[in-house]
C-alpha positions as CSV (number, residue, x, y, z in Angstrom):
1,X,-19.7,37.8,-8.2
2,X,-20.2,39.1,-11.7
3,X,-19.0,37.0,-14.6
4,X,-17.5,38.2,-17.9
5,X,-20.0,38.1,-20.8
6,X,-19.3,35.3,-23.3
7,X,-19.5,37.8,-26.2
8,X,-19.1,41.5,-26.0
9,X,-18.4,44.3,-28.5
10,X,-17.9,48.0,-28.1
11,X,-18.5,50.6,-30.8
12,X,-17.8,48.0,-33.5
13,X,-17.7,49.0,-37.2
14,X,-17.6,46.4,-39.9
15,X,-17.5,46.5,-43.7
16,X,-15.4,45.7,-46.8
17,X,-12.3,47.4,-48.2
18,X,-12.4,50.1,-45.7
19,X,-16.1,51.0,-46.3
20,X,-18.4,50.6,-43.3
21,X,-21.6,48.6,-43.7
22,X,-22.5,49.0,-40.1
23,X,-21.0,50.9,-37.1
24,X,-21.7,51.9,-33.5
25,X,-22.5,48.3,-32.5
26,X,-22.3,47.6,-28.8
27,X,-23.9,44.8,-26.8
28,X,-23.0,41.8,-24.6
29,X,-24.3,38.2,-24.3
30,X,-24.2,36.4,-21.0
31,X,-24.0,32.6,-20.5
32,X,-27.5,31.1,-21.1
33,X,-28.7,34.1,-23.2
34,X,-29.7,34.1,-26.8
35,X,-29.2,37.3,-28.7
36,X,-30.6,37.8,-32.2
37,X,-28.9,40.1,-34.6
38,X,-31.6,41.3,-36.9
39,X,-32.3,43.7,-39.8
40,X,-33.2,43.8,-43.5
41,X,-31.1,41.8,-46.0
42,X,-27.7,43.5,-46.7
43,X,-27.5,45.4,-43.4
44,X,-24.3,43.6,-42.4
45,X,-25.6,40.8,-40.1
46,X,-23.3,38.1,-41.3
47,X,-20.3,40.5,-41.6
48,X,-20.8,41.4,-38.0
49,X,-20.9,37.8,-37.0
50,X,-17.6,37.1,-38.7
51,X,-16.0,40.0,-36.7
52,X,-17.5,38.7,-33.5
53,X,-15.8,35.4,-33.9
54,X,-12.5,36.8,-35.1
55,X,-12.8,35.5,-38.7
56,X,-12.5,39.1,-40.1
57,X,-11.1,42.3,-38.7
58,X,-13.5,45.1,-37.8
59,X,-12.8,48.5,-39.2
60,X,-12.9,50.0,-35.7
61,X,-14.0,49.2,-32.2
62,X,-13.4,46.2,-30.0
63,X,-14.7,42.7,-29.6
64,X,-14.2,40.2,-26.8
65,X,-14.9,36.4,-27.0
66,X,-15.0,34.4,-23.8
67,X,-13.3,37.3,-21.9
68,X,-10.4,37.8,-24.4
69,X,-10.0,40.8,-26.6
70,X,-9.8,39.4,-30.1
71,X,-7.5,42.3,-31.3
72,X,-4.9,41.2,-28.8
73,X,-4.6,37.6,-29.8
74,X,-2.0,36.0,-32.1
75,X,-3.1,33.3,-34.5
76,X,-2.3,30.3,-32.2
77,X,-4.2,31.8,-29.2
78,X,-7.1,32.8,-31.5
79,X,-7.4,29.3,-32.9
80,X,-7.4,27.8,-29.4
81,X,-10.2,30.3,-28.3
82,X,-12.3,29.4,-31.4
83,X,-12.3,25.8,-30.3
84,X,-14.4,26.8,-27.4
85,X,-17.1,28.2,-29.8
86,X,-19.4,26.4,-32.2
87,X,-20.6,27.6,-35.6
88,X,-23.5,26.8,-37.8
89,X,-23.1,28.4,-41.2
90,X,-25.7,29.1,-43.8
91,X,-26.3,26.0,-45.9
92,X,-24.9,23.8,-43.1
93,X,-21.5,23.5,-44.9
94,X,-21.3,19.7,-44.6
95,X,-18.6,17.8,-46.4
96,X,-20.4,16.0,-49.2
97,X,-18.0,13.1,-49.3
98,X,-18.3,12.3,-45.5
99,X,-21.2,10.6,-43.7
100,X,-23.2,12.6,-41.2
101,X,-21.2,10.9,-38.4
102,X,-17.9,11.6,-40.0
103,X,-18.9,15.3,-40.4
104,X,-19.6,15.5,-36.7
105,X,-16.4,13.7,-35.9
106,X,-14.3,16.2,-38.0
107,X,-13.7,18.8,-35.2
108,X,-13.0,16.1,-32.8
109,X,-10.4,14.6,-35.1
110,X,-8.8,18.0,-35.6
111,X,-9.0,19.4,-32.1
112,X,-10.5,16.9,-29.7
113,X,-7.4,14.9,-28.9
114,X,-9.4,11.6,-28.6
115,X,-9.2,8.2,-30.3
116,X,-11.5,6.8,-33.0
117,X,-13.8,5.0,-30.5
118,X,-14.3,8.0,-28.4
119,X,-14.9,10.2,-31.4
120,X,-17.6,7.9,-32.6
121,X,-19.3,7.8,-29.2
122,X,-19.3,11.6,-28.9
123,X,-20.5,12.0,-32.5
124,X,-23.4,9.6,-31.9
125,X,-24.3,11.4,-28.6
126,X,-24.4,14.7,-30.4
127,X,-26.5,13.2,-33.2
128,X,-28.9,11.8,-30.7
129,X,-29.2,15.2,-29.1
130,X,-30.5,16.6,-32.4
131,X,-32.6,13.6,-33.3
132,X,-30.4,12.3,-36.1
133,X,-28.7,9.2,-34.8
134,X,-30.6,7.0,-37.3
135,X,-29.1,9.1,-40.1
136,X,-25.5,8.8,-38.9
137,X,-24.4,6.7,-41.9
138,X,-26.1,8.8,-44.6
139,X,-24.4,11.3,-46.9
140,X,-25.4,14.9,-46.8
141,X,-27.0,14.5,-50.3
142,X,-29.5,12.0,-48.7
143,X,-30.7,14.6,-46.1
144,X,-33.6,16.9,-46.2
145,X,-33.0,20.6,-45.6
146,X,-34.0,20.4,-41.9
147,X,-31.9,17.3,-41.4
148,X,-28.9,19.0,-42.9
149,X,-29.4,21.9,-40.5
150,X,-29.6,19.6,-37.5
151,X,-26.4,17.8,-38.7
152,X,-24.6,21.1,-38.9
153,X,-25.8,21.9,-35.4
154,X,-24.6,18.5,-34.1
155,X,-21.1,19.3,-35.6
156,X,-21.2,22.8,-34.0
157,X,-21.8,21.1,-30.6
158,X,-19.1,18.5,-31.0
159,X,-16.6,20.2,-28.8
160,X,-19.1,21.3,-26.1
161,X,-18.9,25.0,-27.0
162,X,-19.4,27.7,-24.4
163,X,-20.8,30.0,-27.1
164,X,-22.7,29.1,-30.2
165,X,-23.0,31.3,-33.4
166,X,-25.9,30.5,-35.7
167,X,-26.1,32.1,-39.1
168,X,-29.7,31.9,-40.5
169,X,-30.4,28.4,-39.0
170,X,-34.0,28.2,-40.2
171,X,-33.7,30.0,-43.6
172,X,-35.4,28.1,-46.3
173,X,-37.1,25.6,-44.0
174,X,-40.9,25.0,-43.9
175,X,-42.7,26.4,-40.8
176,X,-43.0,23.0,-39.0
177,X,-39.3,22.1,-39.5
178,X,-38.2,25.6,-38.5
179,X,-40.3,25.4,-35.3
180,X,-38.8,22.0,-34.4
181,X,-35.2,23.4,-35.0
182,X,-36.0,26.4,-32.8
183,X,-37.3,24.2,-30.0
184,X,-34.1,22.2,-30.3
185,X,-31.9,25.3,-30.0
186,X,-33.8,26.5,-26.9
187,X,-33.4,23.0,-25.3
188,X,-29.7,23.1,-25.9
189,X,-29.3,26.6,-24.6
190,X,-31.2,25.8,-21.5
191,X,-29.6,22.5,-20.8
192,X,-26.1,23.5,-21.5
193,X,-26.1,27.2,-20.4
194,X,-24.6,28.1,-23.8
195,X,-24.5,31.7,-24.9
196,X,-26.0,31.9,-28.4
197,X,-25.7,34.7,-31.1
198,X,-28.2,34.2,-33.8
199,X,-28.2,36.0,-37.2
200,X,-31.7,35.8,-38.8
201,X,-34.4,37.6,-40.7
202,X,-36.9,34.9,-39.9
203,X,-39.4,36.8,-37.7
204,X,-41.2,33.7,-36.3
205,X,-37.9,32.2,-35.2
206,X,-36.7,35.4,-33.7
207,X,-39.9,35.8,-31.6
208,X,-39.5,32.2,-30.3
209,X,-35.9,32.3,-29.5
210,X,-34.5,35.7,-28.7
211,X,-33.9,37.0,-25.1
212,X,-33.1,40.3,-26.8
213,X,-32.6,41.6,-30.3
214,X,-29.9,43.9,-31.8
215,X,-31.4,45.8,-34.7
216,X,-29.1,46.9,-37.5
217,X,-30.4,50.0,-39.3
218,X,-29.5,50.1,-43.0
219,X,-30.8,53.6,-43.4
220,X,-28.2,55.1,-41.0
221,X,-25.6,52.2,-41.2
222,X,-25.6,52.2,-37.4
223,X,-26.9,49.9,-34.7
224,X,-30.5,50.8,-33.8
225,X,-32.3,49.7,-30.7
226,X,-31.6,46.7,-28.5
227,X,-34.4,45.0,-26.6
228,X,-37.1,42.3,-26.6
229,X,-39.3,42.1,-29.6
230,X,-42.3,43.6,-27.8
231,X,-40.2,46.5,-26.7
232,X,-39.1,47.2,-30.2
233,X,-42.7,47.2,-31.4
234,X,-44.0,49.8,-28.9
235,X,-45.7,52.8,-30.6
236,X,-43.4,55.7,-31.1
237,X,-40.3,53.5,-31.1
238,X,-37.7,53.0,-33.8
239,X,-39.6,53.0,-37.2
240,X,-37.2,50.7,-38.9
241,X,-37.3,48.0,-36.2
242,X,-41.1,48.2,-36.0
243,X,-41.4,47.8,-39.7
244,X,-39.1,44.8,-39.7
245,X,-41.0,42.9,-37.1
246,X,-44.5,44.1,-38.2
247,X,-44.5,45.1,-41.9
248,X,-47.0,47.8,-42.5
249,X,-46.9,49.2,-39.0
250,X,-47.2,53.0,-39.0
251,X,-44.0,54.8,-37.9
């Protein structure tokens, strides 16, 4: 029996103040799949991500999250739906005045409906998953860039999300740290069966992680090809996508 995709959009257009940055976006992400939204800087990747999670209204088209059409939902129902999703924002967005453990406990305190002892145990379990249990009592200012990203990921996992949205998770990290974070994301996807939508311009990470890519073409302001990296690099394919993944490749 077919199951509903965790994330789906149809002919979505996104932008600011009525002006479209990107349009014609249609794709679906199943449980256990990792989709990478890719393209040059400024093509609308993060703007599209916000529309996919219901944090901003698309200019046109439709988006579904966990089988529900976002445009049909009131505020209360939308908030309940978003509790079933996890988010890792650029810069990790950790609260500077809270310890790492307290940052991970925050969504549990707000939405988890559990007591202090259970929150602590869950937070420590999530930190152990990302290899940060020893840093539980540190403040964000005491963490390296890679550690802060992993702490943000632990917080995103606090409520056992069915879908995970990652905005530039390896941006600014050294190659070794980025590779370790990529391996962690893959382990979590495979062990939990979580659907993952990744926004990135880091080509090495995209190659390691993506089951398929959605290329956003800034020259046309429309979605370009969708497929595996090797498919997008085939001779005679989309020139923009080929140039993105292999700069200097002839069109």
